[in-house]
N, C-alpha and C positions, 0 to 999 in steps of 0.2 A: 502493501499499499503504498503508495506517494506520499510525502509530505510536501507541502508546501512552505515553503519559506522565503525567505524576504530579499527581494531584489532592487537595486538601483531603477532596472522597468519598472517597477512597480509601484516606484516612490515618485515617478516622472510621471507615471500615468494618473497620480492622488495630483499632481501639483498643475497638470493642465486641467483635469474636469477644475478643479479648485477656484482656477484663473478666470475658464468658462462662465462656471452659475454661482460667482462668489457674489459678480456684482446683479445679477439677476433678484439671488433670496435675497439681498437689499434694497432691494426697488420694492420685494414682494412683503417682505418682513414688517417696512415705516409705511403700505400702502394700510395698515391695521393701526398706525399709531394715532392718537390723537390732535397729536401738534399739526403744526401747520408748516412743519420743514424737519429736513433729518438731521438733527443739527445730535435731538436728539431722542429715546423713544418714552414716548407718553401715558403710556396705557393704549390697551385694547379696546377698538372701537371700527363699531363698519360705519362712519361717517363718510368714508371717503366715496366706498361705494355707493351709499345713496346717494351721493354730488352727481356721480357717474349717471347715474339713471335719469337721475331728474335734471340732467343736459342733455338739453332734446338736440341742440348741435353738433354732442356729442355724436348719439346714437346714431343719427343723420348721414356723419361724415360713415364711423363703423358701416350702416348698412352701405354707403357709396364704394368701399371697401370689398367689403368681402361682394359685393355684385361686380363689380371691377377681377378679383380675382377670380371667383368660381366660371365668370364669364370669360375672357383671355385663355384661363385656363382648357378649357371645353375648347377654347378658337387652335386652337395653338396646338393640341394633341393632337385633331383632328390633320391639322396643315402640315404639322410633321410628322405624322405614323407615316400620312400617304406619303410626302417626300421620302423618308429613311426607303417604302415603299420604294421609291422608282429610284434610289441612288443604287438601295442593293442589287437592282435590276441591269445599272449599267457595267459595261464589260469594260468601257476605255479603260484603261487608269487612266492618262491623261485630265478624261473628262471627270472621272468619278474624285479624282485630287481635288480639280480647280471647283467642283462643286462644294466637293468637303474644305475648302476654302472659304470660299463665299460665304457658308455653312458659321464656319470658327469668328467670322472679322467682329459681331456683336459678341464671345462669349470674350474675343483678347481687348476689346475696343475699353477707353476707360469711358465708366455710365456718362461722366461732362460733356466728355462731344458727342456720345451719343446724342442725350439730352437736350445739348446745342441743336443738333443736325437736325432732330425730328421739330424743333423750336422752329429752326429758318425755312425747314420746307414747307408745316405749314400755317405759318404766315406769308411766305411766296405766295402761296394756295387762296390767301383769303378765308382759310377756312379757324374757323370761333376755335377759342382751345376753351375745355371742359372735358364731361364724362365723353367722349366718343374721342378727340385726340387721346387720351389719359389712354383708353383703352385698345386704340390701334398702335400706337408706342408700346404698351404692354406684350401684346400678341407679337410685335414686330422683334423682340429679345427674347420674348418665351421661347419662340418656334427653334431653335436650333439647338437650348436645351432636354426640346423632348425628340431632337434627330440623332442624339450624344445619346438618348437614354434608347430610344427605340432598333437601333441601329446592330450593338454588340449581339442582341435577340433574335435579328434576323442571319447575320452572318454564323450564329449556331444553330441554324436551324440546316440542317440536313436535306438536301433533295433527295434522297430518293422515295421523302416525304412525300414529296411534289409528283415526283414520278409514280408516285403507288394508286397517288390519288385520281393520276391524268387516268393512268391503265384502270382505273374503275368505273372514268367513267365521268367522274365531279366536273362539272363546268370552271371556270374561272373564279366564279361567284363565291363556288360550296368552296374553288381553293380557298379562297380568301375569309370566307367566312366563317369553315369549321378546322382547317389545318393551320391555314396561318398565325389568324389573331389571335385563335387560339392559344397558338405556340408563343408569341410574340406580349401574349395580355401582361407577363409582370414588369416587362420592357417598356408597357404602353404607361400602366397606371404609374412606375415609377418619372416617368416625364409630367404625368399629370403632376402630382404630387411638387414633384420639385416645382414648376409652374406655377405653383399654386403658392408656394412659398417665396419666391422670388415676387412674385406681383405683391405680395403682401405685406416685405419688409423693405423691398422698392422706394426709394426719396430723390436721388439724381433728377433720374430720367422724368420722373413725374412729377417735380418741381418745376422742371424747364415748361413742358406742355398742360399741365392745371391753369384754367382760367378761375376769374373774378366766378366767386357762388360756386363753385365746387373745389375742393379740397378731398384726400386720402388722411389716413392717419399718422402717415412718416410726415408728411408735409404740415399739419394741424400740431403733433408735437415737437418741429423743430419753431414753428412757430408759437409755441406757450412756451416752451423753456427757456426762449431768448425774452419773456417777462416777467421771468423768477419759477424757479422751479414750483410746482404746486403735486399735492400728493393726489390730485384726483387722476395725473396720468400716471401714477404706484400703479391704483389699484386700476389702470386700465394696459396697465403693463402684466399685470399678473393674469386678469382674464384672458389675458391673447395669447400670456406661456401657457397659458394649462388649455387654449383650445389650438397653442400649435403641438403642441403633447400629447393630445387628442391625434392630430393626422397620422401621428407619427405611430402612434400607437395603433391605428385603422389599420394604413396600409403594413404594419407588418402583419396585421388574423387575414389582412385580403394576401397578401404573399406565401403565409403559410397556406391558407383554401387552394391557391390554388396548384403550389407546388404537390399539395395531397392528393388535388383530381390531377395531374399529371402521374403521378407516381403511380393511381389507379388505373387509368389511360396506361398507362405501361404492364401494368400486369395485366389487365385481361388481354391488350394486346398477345402478352406471352404465350398465355393461356388459349 
């Protein structure tokens, strides 16, 4: 029986997680403080959460942010999945490399450059800044993320599966819906959740393309922080952290279910 011994790698992991999560826990703890600052903890209260739910402007901004995140994630997942399927079919190495390079431009470009580019584009064509400009911008920088999540799954798929389906008389739609999509579904879900989280926490691009009368959480929190620290923001941060944790747990269970279904399908095929 092996005994777990202390190692520097374990200490390093503990320090890394402490640095990552200590600020978040600090914010959440002080969201329950009776005071109005984070100088000292003045006793437990839910006052700041009550203030958050009474703040109609913040509730509207939360709804706007979630709507933008869900719509952009869904649309970018659809477009990115179709794009990954087309890239996977491309046999010319030069064409494939060029497409992948163009796809990765938004991944490696600074957010400030991307935001400024979108701002110039929308201004040039006299498109009013607001909901639609934020949505289009988020879709644009989320598509490459989805492509990069789906392509590895496509590369892992054996060509014999498609050959077998074709020999059995399956149409192109049947091969896509019953063979390809079920196999790459973990990559599709991963791309969707990645796009969703990128949209929720984006600030730089959103800051450039949002207009008067419309805002998202990241921009609103930045604006309020400039006026002074409010523990209402701490309460909001705590709720968003729980929401993000729920997304991660949900994705984990979806992934486990997909793996279980795939293993069950392989066993039934072997029999």
